[in-house]
Structure formats: C-alpha cells, structure tokens
C-alpha positions as CSV (number, residue, x, y, z in Angstrom):
1,V,3.1,48.9,0.8
2,N,6.1,49.5,3.0
3,Q,4.2,48.1,6.0
4,T,3.6,44.8,4.2
5,V,7.1,44.7,2.7
6,N,8.8,45.2,6.1
7,A,6.9,42.3,7.5
8,L,8.7,39.8,5.3
9,P,12.2,39.4,7.0
10,W,12.9,36.0,5.5
11,M,12.2,37.1,1.9
12,E,14.4,39.4,0.0
13,T,12.8,42.8,0.6
14,N,15.5,45.3,-0.4
15,F,13.5,46.2,-3.5
16,P,10.0,47.2,-2.3
17,E,9.1,48.7,-5.7
18,R,9.5,45.3,-7.3
19,N,7.4,43.6,-4.6
20,V,4.2,45.6,-4.8
21,S,2.7,42.7,-6.8
22,L,2.2,40.9,-3.5
23,G,-0.5,43.4,-2.7
24,L,-2.1,42.9,-6.1
25,S,-2.3,46.7,-6.3
26,T,-0.1,49.8,-6.2
27,A,-2.5,51.5,-3.8
28,P,-1.9,51.5,0.0
29,L,-2.9,48.3,1.6
30,D,-5.7,48.2,4.2
31,F,-4.8,44.6,5.1
32,P,-1.6,44.7,7.2
33,I,-0.8,40.9,6.9
34,N,0.6,39.5,3.6
35,P,-1.9,36.9,2.2
36,W,0.9,34.6,1.1
37,D,2.1,34.4,4.7
38,I,-1.4,33.5,5.8
39,M,-1.5,30.7,3.3
40,L,1.9,29.4,4.4
41,C,0.7,29.5,8.0
42,M,-2.5,27.7,7.2
43,S,-0.5,25.1,5.3
44,G,1.8,24.7,8.3
45,T,-1.2,24.2,10.6
46,V,-2.6,21.4,8.5
47,I,0.8,19.8,8.1
48,A,1.4,19.9,11.9
49,C,-2.0,18.4,12.8
50,E,-1.8,15.6,10.2
51,N,1.7,14.5,11.1
52,A,1.2,15.0,14.9
53,I,-1.5,12.3,14.7
54,V,0.9,9.9,12.8
55,V,3.8,10.5,15.3
56,A,1.5,9.9,18.3
57,I,0.1,6.7,16.8
58,I,3.5,5.2,15.9
59,F,4.9,6.3,19.3
60,Y,2.1,4.8,21.4
61,T,1.4,1.6,19.4
62,P,3.8,-1.2,20.4
63,T,3.2,-3.1,17.2
64,L,4.5,-0.2,15.1
65,R,8.2,-0.8,15.8
66,T,9.3,-2.3,12.6
67,P,12.0,-0.6,10.4
68,M,9.2,0.4,8.0
69,F,7.3,2.4,10.6
70,V,10.5,3.8,12.1
71,L,11.2,5.5,8.8
72,V,7.6,6.6,8.4
73,G,7.8,8.0,11.9
74,S,11.0,9.9,10.9
75,L,9.2,11.4,7.9
76,A,6.2,12.4,10.0
77,T,8.4,14.0,12.7
78,A,10.3,16.0,10.0
79,D,7.0,17.2,8.5
80,L,5.6,18.0,11.9
81,L,8.6,20.2,12.6
82,A,8.3,21.8,9.2
83,G,4.7,22.6,9.9
84,M,5.5,24.1,13.3
85,G,8.3,26.1,11.6
86,L,5.9,27.6,9.2
87,I,3.6,28.6,12.0
88,L,6.4,30.0,14.1
89,N,7.7,31.9,11.1
90,F,4.4,33.6,10.8
91,V,4.2,34.5,14.5
92,F,7.8,35.8,14.6
93,Q,7.3,37.9,11.5
94,Y,4.3,39.8,12.8
95,V,4.9,39.6,16.6
96,L,8.6,39.2,17.5
97,S,10.3,40.3,14.3
98,S,14.1,40.5,14.4
99,E,17.0,39.4,12.2
100,T,18.2,36.9,14.8
101,I,14.9,35.2,15.1
102,S,14.4,35.3,11.4
103,L,17.8,33.5,11.0
104,I,16.9,30.8,13.5
105,T,13.5,30.3,12.0
106,V,14.9,29.9,8.5
107,G,17.6,27.5,9.8
108,F,14.9,25.5,11.5
109,L,12.8,25.3,8.3
110,V,15.8,24.3,6.2
111,A,16.7,21.5,8.7
112,S,13.0,20.3,8.8
113,F,12.4,20.2,5.1
114,T,15.8,18.6,4.4
115,A,15.0,15.9,6.9
116,S,11.6,15.4,5.3
117,I,13.1,15.0,1.8
118,S,15.9,12.8,3.1
119,S,13.4,10.6,4.9
120,L,11.5,10.1,1.7
121,L,14.8,8.8,0.2
122,A,15.3,6.5,3.1
123,I,11.8,5.1,2.7
124,T,12.5,4.5,-1.0
125,V,15.8,2.7,-0.1
126,D,13.9,0.5,2.4
127,R,11.2,-0.3,-0.2
128,Y,13.9,-1.4,-2.6
129,F,15.7,-3.6,-0.2
130,S,12.4,-5.2,1.0
131,L,11.9,-6.4,-2.5
132,Y,15.5,-7.0,-3.6
133,N,16.4,-8.9,-0.4
134,A,13.0,-10.1,0.6
135,L,14.3,-13.3,2.3
136,T,16.7,-11.4,4.6
137,Y,14.8,-8.2,5.1
138,F,13.3,-9.1,8.5
139,S,16.7,-9.4,10.2
140,E,18.9,-7.5,12.6
141,K,21.0,-6.2,9.7
142,T,17.9,-4.4,8.3
143,L,17.4,-2.7,11.7
144,H,21.1,-1.6,11.7
145,Y,21.0,0.0,8.2
146,V,17.7,1.7,9.1
147,H,19.3,3.3,12.2
148,L,22.3,4.3,10.1
149,M,20.0,6.0,7.5
150,L,18.2,7.8,10.3
151,V,21.4,9.1,11.9
152,S,22.7,10.2,8.4
153,T,19.3,11.8,7.6
154,W,19.0,13.9,10.7
155,G,22.8,14.6,11.0
156,V,23.0,16.1,7.5
157,S,19.7,18.0,8.0
158,L,20.9,19.5,11.2
159,C,24.2,20.6,9.7
160,L,22.5,22.2,6.7
161,G,20.1,24.0,9.1
162,L,22.9,25.3,11.2
163,L,24.9,26.7,8.3
164,P,23.0,30.0,8.1
165,V,22.8,30.3,11.9
166,L,26.6,29.9,12.2
167,G,27.4,32.6,9.7
168,W,26.6,31.5,6.2
169,N,24.0,34.2,5.6
170,C,23.7,37.6,4.0
171,L,22.8,39.8,6.9
172,D,26.1,41.7,6.7
173,D,26.2,41.8,2.9
174,P,22.7,42.1,1.2
175,S,24.3,41.8,-2.2
176,L,24.9,38.1,-1.4
177,C,21.2,37.4,-0.7
178,S,19.2,34.8,-2.6
179,I,15.5,34.7,-3.3
180,V,15.1,33.5,0.3
181,R,16.6,36.1,2.7
182,P,18.8,35.7,4.8
183,L,20.2,32.7,2.9
184,T,23.0,33.4,0.5
185,R,22.9,32.5,-3.2
186,S,25.5,29.8,-2.7
187,N,23.6,28.3,0.2
188,V,20.4,28.1,-1.7
189,T,22.3,26.6,-4.7
190,L,23.7,23.9,-2.4
191,L,20.2,23.0,-1.2
192,A,18.8,22.9,-4.7
193,V,21.6,20.7,-6.0
194,S,21.1,18.4,-3.0
195,F,17.4,18.1,-3.9
196,F,18.2,17.2,-7.5
197,I,20.6,14.5,-6.4
198,I,18.0,13.0,-4.0
199,F,15.3,13.2,-6.7
200,I,17.5,11.4,-9.3
201,L,18.3,8.7,-6.7
202,M,14.6,8.2,-6.0
203,L,13.7,8.0,-9.7
204,T,16.4,5.4,-10.2
205,L,15.3,3.3,-7.2
206,Y,11.6,3.5,-8.1
207,F,12.4,2.5,-11.6
208,K,14.2,-0.6,-10.2
209,I,11.3,-1.3,-7.9
210,C,9.0,-1.2,-10.9
211,K,11.1,-3.7,-12.7
212,I,11.2,-6.0,-9.7
213,V,7.4,-5.8,-9.3
214,C,6.8,-6.6,-13.0
215,R,9.3,-9.4,-12.9
216,H,7.7,-11.0,-9.8
217,A,4.3,-10.7,-11.5
218,H,5.7,-12.4,-14.6
219,Q,7.2,-15.2,-12.6
220,I,3.9,-15.8,-10.8
221,A,2.2,-15.9,-14.2
222,L,4.7,-18.5,-15.5
223,Q,4.2,-20.7,-12.4
224,Q,0.5,-20.6,-12.8
225,H,0.7,-20.9,-16.6
226,F,-1.4,-17.9,-17.1
227,F,-1.6,-14.2,-16.1
228,T,-4.8,-13.7,-14.3
229,T,-6.8,-10.5,-14.3
230,S,-6.1,-10.0,-10.5
231,H,-2.4,-10.2,-11.1
232,Y,-2.6,-7.7,-13.9
233,V,-4.7,-5.3,-11.8
234,A,-2.3,-5.7,-8.8
235,T,0.7,-5.0,-11.0
236,K,-0.9,-2.0,-12.7
237,K,-2.0,-0.6,-9.3
238,G,1.5,-1.0,-7.9
239,V,3.1,0.8,-10.9
240,A,0.4,3.5,-10.7
241,T,1.1,4.0,-7.0
242,L,4.8,4.4,-7.7
243,A,4.0,7.0,-10.4
244,I,1.8,8.9,-8.0
245,I,4.5,9.0,-5.3
246,I,7.3,10.2,-7.5
247,G,4.9,12.5,-9.4
248,T,3.7,14.2,-6.2
249,F,7.1,14.6,-4.9
250,G,8.5,16.1,-8.1
251,S,5.6,18.4,-8.8
252,S,5.7,19.8,-5.3
253,W,9.4,20.5,-5.0
254,L,10.8,20.9,-8.6
255,P,9.4,24.4,-9.2
256,F,11.0,25.8,-6.1
257,A,14.3,24.0,-6.6
258,I,14.6,25.2,-10.2
259,Y,13.7,28.8,-9.1
260,C,16.4,28.6,-6.4
261,L,18.9,28.1,-9.2
262,V,17.6,30.7,-11.7
263,G,16.0,33.3,-9.5
264,E,17.7,36.5,-8.5
265,R,17.2,38.6,-5.3
266,E,15.9,41.4,-7.5
267,Y,12.9,39.4,-8.7
268,P,9.5,40.0,-7.1
269,S,9.1,37.9,-4.0
270,V,5.7,36.7,-5.3
271,Y,7.6,34.2,-7.4
272,T,9.3,32.8,-4.3
273,Y,6.0,32.5,-2.5
274,A,4.3,30.9,-5.6
275,T,6.9,28.2,-5.8
276,L,7.4,27.7,-2.1
277,L,3.8,27.2,-1.2
278,P,3.3,24.1,-3.4
279,A,6.5,22.6,-1.9
280,T,4.9,22.7,1.5
281,Y,2.0,20.7,0.1
282,N,4.3,17.7,-0.2
283,S,4.5,17.5,3.6
284,M,0.7,17.7,3.7
285,I,0.4,14.8,1.3
286,N,3.1,12.6,2.8
287,P,1.1,11.3,5.8
288,I,-1.8,10.3,3.4
289,I,0.6,8.4,1.1
290,Y,2.9,6.8,3.6
291,A,0.8,6.5,6.8
292,Y,-2.9,6.7,6.5
293,R,-3.1,4.1,3.7
294,N,-1.5,1.5,6.0
295,A,-3.8,-1.1,7.7
296,E,-2.1,-1.0,11.1
297,I,-2.3,2.8,11.3
298,Q,-5.9,2.8,10.0
299,R,-6.8,0.3,12.8
300,S,-5.0,2.5,15.4
301,L,-7.0,5.5,14.1
302,Y,-10.2,3.6,14.6
303,V,-9.2,2.7,18.1
304,L,-8.2,6.3,18.8
305,F,-11.4,8.0,17.5
306,C,-14.0,5.2,17.7
307,G,-12.7,3.0,20.4
308,C,-13.3,-0.1,18.4
309,F,-12.0,-2.2,15.5
310,Q,-13.5,-2.2,12.1
311,S,-14.1,-5.6,10.7
312,N,-13.3,-4.7,7.2
313,V,-9.8,-3.5,8.1
314,A,-7.1,-6.0,7.5
315,T,-5.5,-7.4,10.7
316,H,-2.0,-7.8,9.2
317,S,0.6,-5.1,8.5
318,R,1.5,-4.7,4.9
319,S,5.1,-5.0,3.7
320,P,7.2,-2.0,3.1
321,S,6.8,-2.3,-0.6
322,E,3.0,-1.9,-0.2
323,V,3.1,1.2,2.0
C-alpha cells in the first residue's frame, strides 16, 4: 500500500491508512501503478489527440480565421495543454517524482483547465453577441472584443497557475493542504468559487440566448402567418443543443467543484479521483460539441483524411450561434 500511496505526490497522501480504498483491498498490492492514475493518463491521451487535430485544422486552414473559430481554437489549445498536463503528471509521478516537479505540473494543470473553462465562457459571450447584435457582429469591433477576451482568459489562467508555483502551496505546512496536494485549502476554494461564478454567467447567457432564439422563431411565424413544423423543429433543436451544452459542462465540473469546497485533506483520495476524472471528460467532449459539428471543420477533416470533399457537407460556415 505504501508503494502506491507514495506515488501520488499531487494528492493528499499524509494519511495512508485512509487511502487504502484506492487499492480496493487492504492486502499488499501486486500492481505498482495506481489504476486511477492510469485512467487520468488515458483520458489525457484522448483529450490531447482530439484537440491537437482541431488546433492543427484551425491553424492551417485560412478560411477559419473568424472570431468564432479563434475562440474555438483557444478552447482546443487549452484542452490540448490540459491533456498533455495529465500525461506529464503521470510520467512525472512514476519516473521523475519530486516536489518541485509536482508543483509545476499542478500549476500547469490549473492554468490549462482554467483557460478551458474561461474559453467556454468566451464562446458563450460570443454566441450571445452574434444573436443580440447580429447586424454589427461581423465588424472590426467584434474582432477587438474577441482579442480582449482571449488576453483576459489566458492572462487570468496563467496567474492562477503561477500562484502555487510562486509560493501559495502547502509544501512547508501540510496542515494547510487541500484535497489536491500541494494546493492549499484557500487556493482550491478560490478556484471553486471562480468556477461557480463562470457557471452562473454561462447559465444566464444561455437563458438569454434561448429567449432570443424563441423570439426570432415567433417573429418569423408572425411574418409568415403560421408556425411551420420546420420552424418548430429548428427551435426545439436549438434549445435542446443549449441544454446539452450547459448540462455537459455542469455535470462534468460541478461534482469536483463542490467537493473542493466541502472536502478535507483527511478524506480518502479516492473521492478526489472520482470527482476529478469526470471533470476531465469535459475537455474530451468539447471538441465534439464546438468543433467537429461545424461544417467547415468537417470539410477540412475530409480533406485531411480523405483528400476530397464530400458532396453532402455544406459549403458555408455556420454562424456562431449554430456552432
């Protein structure tokens, strides 16, 4: 048990007798690597591969330079870094384990996942403005506020990731540790509160987007003097898509964010693993929701893997509200 426990430098491991549940048995382990770490590494590998393709397509496709795709590229880059961070965390735990490396790895993961969540908020803001200011959306002003959101997103994420590296950690005082070592309880609380603020903002914006979509559908129905089945289906599909987006995001991150607030360092680390692993799935689902459903990216994928266009793929890029 001690061999497995000591291989978890970024989890709170000062209470090995409380963490034996990770091995699913109190008997000595024959398997030297923690299964939870393997699952996190596998999750990181899938995340990195998925998002690397998105980043490459957006970077090498000249037509994908609109504000919408810039924000999607920011999200894919953040998730790519998060996936790489999970892989590096696994390697450093079992190959080059040290407190300094653990500190840097955790800071890297904090920055990456913060950038991912913040990019989701930026995409939500962009969707809202694309509907609310549809007539002026395709202007230089839009590009300016997109660049401002990108600078803010990555600036704040970098600062939060540097905090534990610059000294806000519990390496010198284990009593200050949170459920995620070497982050302090106050640091984890700050991250959790920041998540809840972003989540509430996204809920508010998507509710307003839903109202705009329904109002537009109603106006079209009034102009045509009837509400066709296609309009109803399109409106229902749009609302369902919004529900899936916010539902996926909430179900992935809420358990871990709540546990960050209520969990104590004495609790078995299996609880931290069980809430953190689903959170990583959000970065796995993001490219499917925000990238691979887009017609331009689909066509680029066909060119990349098939070398030809598919006739049944639309030749126009959808608006931000449709992505």
